[in-house]
C-alpha positions in Angstrom: 45.3 77.2 132.4 43.1 74.7 130.7 44.8 72.1 128.7 43.0 70.1 126.0 44.1 67.4 123.9 44.1 69.5 120.8 45.3 72.9 122.0 46.4 75.1 125.1 44.4 78.1 126.1 44.9 80.3 129.2 42.7 83.1 130.6 42.1 86.1 128.2 44.0 84.7 125.4 42.8 84.6 121.8 43.2 81.2 120.1 42.6 80.6 116.4 41.9 77.1 115.3 43.8 76.7 112.0 42.1 76.0 108.8 43.7 72.6 108.6 42.0 71.7 111.9 40.4 70.5 109.7 40.7 72.1 108.0 39.8 72.2 104.9 36.8 71.8 107.6 36.9 74.9 109.7 35.3 77.1 106.9 31.8 78.6 106.8 30.7 80.5 103.8 28.9 83.8 104.6 27.4 83.7 101.2 26.2 80.1 101.2 22.8 79.6 102.9 21.3 76.4 101.6 18.2 75.3 103.5 19.8 72.9 106.0 17.7 70.4 107.8 16.5 71.6 111.1 18.2 69.7 114.2 16.6 69.3 117.4 18.8 68.4 120.5 16.0 67.1 122.7 17.3 65.3 125.8 19.0 62.1 124.7 17.2 61.7 121.2 18.9 58.7 119.9 17.4 58.7 116.6 19.0 61.9 115.8 22.3 59.9 115.8 21.6 56.7 113.7 25.3 56.2 112.7 26.6 55.9 116.3 26.0 56.3 119.9 26.9 58.6 122.9 26.8 58.0 126.5 24.3 60.0 128.5 26.9 61.7 130.6 25.6 63.4 133.8 25.1 67.2 133.6 26.2 69.5 136.3 23.6 71.5 138.2 22.9 74.9 136.9 23.9 74.4 133.2 22.5 73.6 130.0 19.2 71.5 129.6 18.1 71.7 126.1 14.3 71.2 125.8 13.4 72.6 122.5 12.2 70.1 120.0 12.9 72.6 117.0 16.0 74.3 115.7 17.7 76.1 118.5 18.3 79.9 118.0 20.6 82.0 120.2 17.4 83.4 122.0 16.3 79.7 122.7 19.3 78.4 124.2 18.2 78.1 128.0 20.0 77.2 131.2 18.5 75.9 134.3 17.4 79.0 136.4 17.9 81.6 133.6 19.2 82.4 130.2 22.6 82.6 128.6 24.6 85.2 130.5 25.2 88.7 129.1 27.4 91.5 130.3 27.8 92.0 134.0 26.7 88.4 134.7 28.6 85.2 134.9 30.8 84.7 132.0 31.9 81.5 130.3 35.2 79.9 130.4 35.4 79.8 126.7 33.5 81.0 123.6 34.0 79.1 120.3 33.0 81.0 117.0 31.7 78.4 114.7 30.7 74.8 115.0 32.9 73.5 112.4 34.9 70.2 113.4 37.8 72.2 114.7 35.5 74.4 116.8 33.5 71.4 118.1 36.7 69.5 119.0 38.1 72.5 120.9 34.8 73.0 122.6 34.3 69.4 123.8 38.0 69.0 124.8 37.5 71.9 127.2 34.1 70.9 128.4 35.2 67.4 129.4 37.8 69.1 131.6 35.3 71.0 133.4 35.2 74.3 131.4 32.0 76.1 130.6 32.0 76.6 126.9 29.5 78.4 124.5 29.6 77.5 120.8 28.0 80.0 118.6 27.0 78.9 115.0 25.5 81.0 112.4 23.6 78.3 110.7 20.9 75.8 112.1 22.9 72.8 112.3 26.6 72.2 113.4 29.5 71.0 111.1 30.2 74.1 108.9 32.1 72.4 105.8 31.5 69.0 107.5 27.8 69.6 107.8 25.0 68.1 105.6 21.7 69.0 104.0 18.9 66.9 102.7 17.0 67.4 99.4 14.4 65.1 97.7 15.4 61.9 99.8 19.2 62.5 99.5 21.4 63.3 102.2 24.5 65.3 100.7 27.8 66.1 102.6 28.5 69.9 102.5 32.2 69.2 102.1 34.5 66.3 101.9 33.6 62.8 102.4 37.3 61.5 102.4 37.8 61.1 106.2 40.9 60.4 108.1 41.3 59.8 111.9 38.6 57.1 112.4 41.1 54.2 112.9 41.6 52.4 116.4 45.4 52.7 116.4 48.3 55.2 116.7 47.9 58.8 117.7 46.6 60.2 114.5 43.2 58.8 114.9 41.9 62.0 116.1 38.3 61.9 115.1 38.1 58.6 117.1 39.7 60.3 120.2 37.4 63.3 119.9 34.3 61.2 119.9 35.5 59.0 122.7 36.3 62.1 124.9 32.6 62.7 125.0 31.5 59.1 125.1 30.6 58.6 121.5 31.3 56.4 118.8 30.2 56.1 115.1 29.8 53.2 112.8 32.1 53.6 109.9 32.6 51.9 106.5 36.2 51.2 105.5 37.1 52.5 102.0 39.3 49.9 100.0 40.7 52.6 97.6 41.6 56.3 98.8 41.2 57.7 95.3 41.3 56.6 91.9 43.4 58.9 89.6 42.3 59.4 85.9 45.3 61.3 84.5 46.8 62.3 81.2 48.5 59.8 78.9 46.1 57.0 80.3 47.8 57.1 83.7 45.1 55.4 85.8 46.3 54.7 89.3 44.3 53.5 92.4 45.7 54.3 95.6 44.8 51.2 97.6 44.5 51.0 101.3 47.4 48.4 101.2 50.6 50.3 100.8 52.5 47.6 99.0 49.6 47.1 96.6 49.6 50.7 95.7 53.4 51.1 95.1 53.4 48.0 92.9 50.6 49.5 90.8 52.5 52.8 90.6 55.7 51.0 89.8 54.0 49.1 86.9 53.7 52.5 85.1 57.3 53.7 86.2 59.4 50.5 86.3 62.5 52.5 85.9 61.7 54.7 88.9 60.9 52.0 91.3 63.9 52.9 93.7 62.9 56.6 93.5 59.2 55.8 94.3 60.1 53.6 97.3 62.7 56.4 98.6 60.3 59.3 98.2 57.4 57.5 100.0 59.9 56.0 102.4 60.7 59.5 103.5 57.0 60.2 104.0 56.8 57.3 106.2 59.7 58.7 108.3 57.8 61.8 109.1 54.4 60.0 109.5 56.1 57.5 112.2 57.5 60.5 113.9 54.1 62.2 114.1 52.3 59.1 115.0 54.7 58.5 118.0 53.8 61.9 119.6 50.5 62.6 121.4 49.3 65.5 119.0 48.2 68.1 121.4 49.8 71.1 119.4 52.5 71.7 116.9 52.6 75.4 117.8 52.8 75.5 121.6 56.5 76.0 122.5 56.2 74.7 126.1 54.4 71.6 124.9 57.0 70.9 122.2 59.7 71.4 124.5 58.4 68.7 126.9 57.9 66.4 123.9 61.4 66.9 122.9 62.8 65.5 126.1 60.4 62.4 125.7 60.8 61.8 121.9 64.0 63.7 120.9 64.7 61.7 117.7 61.1 62.1 116.5 61.1 65.9 117.3 64.3 66.4 115.4 63.0 64.6 112.4 59.9 67.0 112.4 62.1 69.9 112.8 64.4 68.9 109.8 61.5 68.5 107.5 59.5 71.4 108.8 60.9 74.0 106.3 60.9 71.5 103.2 58.4 71.0 100.5 57.3 67.7 99.0 58.3 68.7 95.4 62.1 69.3 96.3 62.2 66.0 98.1 60.7 63.9 95.4 63.1 65.6 92.9 66.0 64.2 94.9 64.9 60.6 93.9 62.8 60.9 90.8 63.5 62.3 87.3 60.6 61.1 85.1 58.5 64.2 84.5 55.1 62.4 84.5 55.8 60.7 87.7 56.8 64.2 89.3 53.5 65.4 87.8 51.7 62.5 89.5 53.3 63.7 92.7 52.0 67.1 92.0 48.4 65.5 91.7 48.9 63.6 94.8 49.9 67.0 96.7 47.1 69.0 94.9 44.6 66.8 96.6 46.1 67.5 100.0 46.7 71.3 99.5 45.1 72.4 96.1 48.7 73.5 95.1 51.6 71.5 93.5 54.2 69.5 95.3 56.8 72.3 95.3 54.3 74.4 97.2 53.0 71.7 99.7 54.8 71.4 103.0 56.4 68.0 103.3 55.0 67.3 106.7 51.5 68.1 105.5 52.0 65.7 102.5 53.6 62.9 104.5 50.7 62.8 106.9 48.0 62.3 104.3 50.1 60.1 101.9 50.8 57.7 104.7 47.6 57.8 106.9 45.5 56.5 104.3 47.6 53.3 104.3 47.9 53.2 108.1 44.5 54.3 109.6 43.0 54.1 106.3 39.8 56.1 105.0 36.5 55.4 106.9 33.1 56.7 106.0 30.8 57.4 108.8 27.4 55.7 108.2 24.7 58.2 107.8 27.1 60.6 106.4 29.8 63.1 107.5 27.3 65.3 109.2 27.0 62.8 112.0 30.5 63.7 113.3 29.4 67.2 114.1 26.0 66.1 115.4 27.7 63.6 117.9 30.2 66.1 118.9 27.5 68.6 119.5 25.5 66.3 121.5 28.5 65.4 123.5 29.1 69.1 124.3 25.8 69.5 125.6 26.0 66.4 127.5 28.9 67.8 129.4 27.0 70.8 130.5 28.2 73.4 127.8 26.0 75.2 125.4 25.6 75.7 121.6 23.5 78.1 120.0 22.3 78.4 116.5 21.5 81.3 114.2 24.1 83.1 116.2 26.1 85.3 113.7 29.3 86.6 115.3 30.3 89.8 113.6 33.1 91.0 115.7 35.5 89.9 118.6 35.2 92.3 121.6 38.7 93.6 122.7 39.4 95.3 126.0 43.0 96.5 127.1 44.5 94.4 124.2 42.6 91.3 125.3 39.8 89.3 123.6 37.0 89.4 126.1 33.8 88.6 124.3 32.0 88.6 121.0 29.1 90.7 119.6 26.4 89.0 117.2 24.7 90.6 114.1 21.6 91.2 116.4 23.8 93.4 118.7 23.8 90.9 121.5 27.3 90.3 123.4 28.5 87.3 125.2 31.8 87.2 127.3 34.4 84.6 128.3 37.8 84.1 129.6 39.0 82.6 126.2 37.7 83.3 122.8 38.5 80.8 120.1 37.7 81.4 116.4 37.0 78.4 114.0 36.5 80.9 111.2 39.3 81.0 108.7 42.1 83.1 109.6 41.4 85.5 106.8 37.9 86.1 108.2 39.2 86.0 111.9 41.7 88.7 111.3 40.0 90.5 108.4 36.4 90.7 109.7 36.0 89.8 113.3 39.2 91.7 114.3 39.1 94.3 111.4 39.9 97.2 113.5 42.7 95.6 115.3 46.3 95.7 113.9 47.4 92.6 112.3 49.8 90.5 114.5 53.2 90.3 113.1 53.1 86.6 113.0 50.0 86.7 111.0 51.2 89.4 108.7 54.2 87.2 107.9 51.9 84.2 107.4 49.7 86.1 104.9 52.8 87.2 103.0 54.1 83.6 102.4 50.7 81.6 102.0 47.7 82.5 99.9 44.1 81.7 100.1 42.8 78.3 98.8 41.0 78.9 95.4 37.2 79.1 95.2 35.4 75.7 94.8 32.4 75.0 92.5 30.5 72.1 94.0 28.0 70.1 92.3 25.6 67.8 94.1 24.1 65.3 91.9 21.6 62.4 92.4 21.6 59.8 89.6 20.1 56.4 88.6 22.2 53.7 89.9 22.6 51.7 86.7 24.7 54.6 85.3 27.6 53.5 87.5 29.5 50.3 86.4 29.8 47.4 88.9 32.5 47.9 91.5 32.9 51.8 91.0 35.2 53.2 93.4 34.0 56.0 95.8 36.6 58.7 95.2 38.1 59.9 91.9 40.4 62.6 90.6 40.0 63.4 86.9 42.5 65.3 84.8 42.2 64.1 81.3 44.4 65.6 78.7 47.0 68.2 79.9 49.2 68.3 83.2 49.4 72.0 82.8 45.7 72.3 83.6 46.1 70.8 87.2 45.9 73.9 88.9 43.8 75.9 86.5 40.2 76.8 87.3 37.9 73.9 86.3 41.0 71.9 85.2 40.7 69.1 87.7 37.6 67.3 89.0 37.3 65.8 92.4 34.5 63.4 92.6 33.0 61.4 95.5 30.4 58.8 95.5 29.6 58.3 99.2 26.5 56.0 98.4 29.0 53.2 97.2 29.8 53.0 100.9 26.5 53.9 102.4 23.4 53.4 100.1 21.2 54.9 102.8 22.2 58.4 101.8 19.9 58.1 98.7 16.6 56.7 97.4 16.5 53.2 96.6 18.1 52.7 93.1 20.0 56.1 93.2 23.5 57.3 93.7 25.1 60.6 95.0 27.7 62.2 92.9 29.6 65.0 94.8 31.9 66.9 92.4 34.4 69.6 93.3 36.3 71.9 90.8 38.5 74.8 91.6 37.3 78.1 90.5 38.4 81.8 90.3 36.3 84.2 92.3 37.1 86.9 89.8 35.3 85.0 87.2 31.9 85.6 88.9 32.5 89.2 90.2 30.2 91.8 88.8 27.7 89.3 87.3 24.0 89.9 87.4 21.9 87.3 89.3 20.6 85.8 85.9 24.2 85.6 84.4 25.6 84.2 87.7 23.0 81.4 87.5 23.6 80.9 83.9 27.3 80.7 84.3 27.0 78.1 87.1 24.8 76.0 84.8 27.4 76.2 81.9 30.2 75.1 84.1 28.1 72.3 85.6 27.2 71.1 82.2 30.8 71.2 81.0 31.9 69.3 84.0 29.0 66.6 83.5 30.1 66.1 79.9 33.7 65.4 80.9 32.6 62.8 83.5 30.2 61.4 81.0 33.0 61.0 78.4 35.6 59.7 80.9 33.9 57.5 83.4 30.1 57.2 83.0 28.3 57.2 79.6 24.7 58.2 79.7 25.4 60.3 82.9 23.4 63.2 81.8 20.3 61.5 80.9 20.4 59.5 84.4 20.4 62.8 86.6 17.5 62.8 88.9 18.6 65.9 91.0 21.3 68.5 90.8 22.4 71.7 92.6 25.4 73.8 92.1 27.1 75.9 94.8 30.0 78.2 94.5 32.3 78.5 97.7 34.2 81.8 97.9 37.8 81.8 98.1 38.1 83.1 101.6 36.8 79.8 102.7 38.9 76.6 102.6 37.4 73.5 101.5 39.9 70.6 100.8 39.0 67.1 99.4 40.6 65.6 102.5 39.7 66.8 105.8 42.3 66.2 108.6 42.0 66.8 112.3 45.4 68.2 112.9 47.0 71.3 113.9 48.2 73.6 111.0 52.0 72.7 110.5 52.6 76.0 108.6 
C-alpha cells in the first residue's frame, strides 16, 4: 500500500479525487479548447518558473528524461532506453487522469514516495481550471485567483505542503481583502484579512446582531481549529480516521457532530435579521454556489476562517505557476506527464481498474488508476459501461452539479480603476432573490492589483464569472451562440460600469468570453482539501 499525504491508494483500486480537491480545480472542460501557451519541460529550465523555484532532485536510472523543447504529446514522452510502456510491458504504479491541481498533488505525493506515476493531460499545459493562457501580452488565469493554502503555519497550508514535497517554493503576494461585497440595500462589506476588523465592519451594519455574528463565526472557528489540528491525509479513509480519533478524540468528535449540518441552519440559531442571513447566504454562495442552507457547515467553516488564519495569497506570475511547479517536480522525481493525451475510458478487468484508453486507441496500464476528472465525467463517461457504485448513486441523489459559468477575460486601461481598488469583488446590486439565478451575481477578480506583470504596462486584467444555465445555450446555432455570449457580456459590463467603474466600456483593450459547461465545477475559491461530503 502506498500512502500519500493526501490520499491512500492500494494495488488495483480505483480512486477519484473529489471536485473540491480542489476543487472547484479538478474540472476540465471537454468543450473549451483555448489556444493555451505551449510549455516546454526541458531539463531544469528555471525561466519557465519565474514565480518560484524547485530543487533539481536526482532522477532514478531508467526513468523519465524529458528533452523536448516544445509541447510534449503522448507520443513524445520518452524514457531512457525506450518509450512509455504499453500492454505486456512494465506497468506504472499509478496513472492519474488529468493534471488539475488535485491530480498533480496526488501524482507528486506518490512520486516522492518512490511510485512510478504517469499523468495524462488532454491539453498542452498542466493545471485544468487552475491553468493559464496568454493573449496580446496578458496572462489570464483560467479559473480562480483566490488561493488558499499558501501560508506557512497550521495543517491547512496544503499548497505549500504539496510544493515543498517536490522541493518547490513560490513567491506570493498576500491579499489584504479576501472579497469586497457589493450587495442590495447599499450593504458593502470588505472581508479583511484581520478577523476582528471584518467582524467590526459587519457589526457596524447590524449592531443589534453583534452577539449572533460572533456566535455564528465562533462555531466556524471551532470546526476550523479541529480541522487545523489534524494532518489532513483523508476525510474519507476509515482506517486513517480511526487512527486520528485516538490521537485527537475531541477534534474528531467535533467534526463528526458538524458533518451532517449545514451553515444556514446554524446561522439561524443565532441570527434573526433577514438581511444578515442573506449576507451569510452570499458568503456561502462564494464557497459552494448554493445558499447557506445547502452548504455543508464544515466546508463553509474552512473557508470562512482560513481567509483570516492563513489568508489569501496570490502567486507571482499567475495561478498557472502552481501547476507548472508541481509538473516539474513530478518529472524531477522520475515520473512522467504526457500532454495531448485525451483519456476516453478506464479499462476494467475482473472488476478492477487496470488501465486507461486514449482517444487515439493507445492504452496504458497501472496498479492504481486515479481520476482527476469530475465525478460526473468519471462515472458517466470514463466508466459509462460500469454499473454505478451504490455510494456514488446515493451521492448523486443528494447533490447536484454546479451551475455553468460564463467567464469573461478583459484587459482594460489602468486609469478606469479607482486608487486602492481591491482585488476581489462580489456584486449583487438590487435583489437578494437573484443570488442563485443565472447571471444574478457577479464574481470579479483583478489579479493585476497584486501582480502587475500579468498585463502590459498601463493595463489591468478583469476576470469576471457569472453563473449560467446550460439549457439557455442548447440548440443554438454557432452565430446565435456567439451573439448570445456577447449580449450577456455587454449586460455584465454595463452592470460593473454602473456599480464600480464608470467608463469601463470605453477602456476595454481586450475581451474574451468563455462558457464553462455545468458538468465541470469551477468555484471562485479553490481549496486543496478532500471533499467533506
